[in-house]
C-alpha positions in Angstrom: 0.0 0.0 0.0 2.9 2.3 0.7 4.2 1.5 -2.8 0.8 2.7 -4.2 1.0 5.9 -2.1 4.5 6.6 -3.4 3.5 6.0 -7.0 0.5 8.4 -6.7 2.6 11.1 -4.9 4.1 12.4 -8.1 5.7 15.5 -6.5 7.1 13.4 -3.6 5.6 15.9 -1.1 4.5 13.1 1.3 0.8 14.0 1.0 -1.7 13.3 -1.8 -3.4 16.4 -3.0 -6.4 16.4 -5.3 -4.2 16.9 -8.4 -2.1 13.9 -7.5 -5.2 11.7 -7.1 -6.8 13.0 -10.2 -3.7 12.0 -12.3 -3.8 8.4 -11.1 -7.3 7.4 -9.9 -9.2 5.4 -12.5 -13.0 5.1 -12.1 -13.7 3.9 -15.7 -14.7 0.4 -14.5 -16.8 1.6 -11.5 -20.2 0.0 -11.9 -22.0 3.3 -11.7 -19.8 4.8 -14.4 -20.3 1.8 -16.6 -24.1 2.0 -16.2 -24.0 5.8 -16.8 -25.5 6.5 -13.4 -22.5 8.7 -12.4 -19.5 10.2 -14.0 -15.9 9.4 -13.3 -15.6 12.8 -11.7 -18.6 12.1 -9.4 -17.0 8.8 -8.3 -13.6 10.6 -7.7 -15.2 13.3 -5.6 -17.1 10.8 -3.5 -13.9 8.8 -3.1 -11.9 11.9 -2.0 -14.6 12.7 0.5 -14.1 9.3 2.3 -10.6 10.6 3.4 -11.9 14.0 4.3 -14.7 12.6 6.5 -12.2 10.4 8.3 -9.8 13.4 8.8 -12.6 15.5 10.3 -13.7 12.7 12.5 -10.2 11.9 13.8 -9.4 15.5 14.4 -12.5 16.5 16.4 -14.3 18.2 13.5 -11.3 20.3 12.3 -11.7 21.7 8.9 -11.0 19.2 6.2 -7.5 19.8 4.7 -8.0 18.5 1.2 -5.0 16.3 1.5 -4.4 12.6 2.1 -1.5 11.7 4.4 0.3 8.3 4.2 -1.4 7.4 7.6 -4.8 8.3 6.2 -4.2 6.3 3.0 -2.9 3.2 4.9 -5.7 3.3 7.4 -8.3 3.5 4.6 -6.8 0.6 2.6 -6.1 -1.6 5.7 -9.8 -1.5 6.4 -10.6 -2.3 2.8 -8.1 -5.1 2.6 -9.5 -6.7 5.8 -12.8 -7.1 4.0 -11.3 -8.8 1.0 -10.7 -12.6 1.3 -8.3 -12.9 -1.7 -5.0 -11.0 -1.8 -4.8 -11.4 -5.6 -8.1 -9.6 -5.9 -7.0 -6.8 -3.6 -3.9 -6.3 -5.7 -5.9 -6.2 -8.9 -8.3 -3.7 -7.3 -5.3 -1.5 -6.3 -3.8 -1.7 -9.7 -7.0 -1.0 -11.5 -8.0 1.9 -9.2 -4.6 3.6 -9.3 -3.3 2.5 -12.7 -0.2 1.2 -10.9 1.0 -1.2 -13.5 0.0 0.8 -16.6 -2.0 -2.2 -17.9 -5.5 -2.1 -19.1 -7.9 -2.4 -16.1 -9.4 -5.9 -15.6 -13.1 -5.6 -16.3 -14.4 -8.3 -14.0 -11.9 -8.8 -11.2 -14.7 -9.4 -8.7 -15.7 -12.5 -10.8 -12.3 -14.0 -10.4 -11.0 -12.9 -13.9 -7.6 -11.7 -12.8 
């Protein structure tokens, strides 16, 4: 997970800002995008908000900072990985979401096609 964070942090600032995330995050295969219910931008904004809500909660309601620290990133993905039974699927999800291996996203990773 730290490898993913480092790959996304293009300017090596130690925090992910919206511009970093927009350059790497891939929502093309999100089910709502595929069914035209939502745009890739909508999915990205909702995703970014998960980090902001966690930040505000952990910091007693302090103003959201618009940045994702390594700790926030790791905490988020540790909870996600705990809910996934298959490590290979988790890796595919990370690669697809963040375009880490520059390959075409796997279309149906949840169906075991990875």
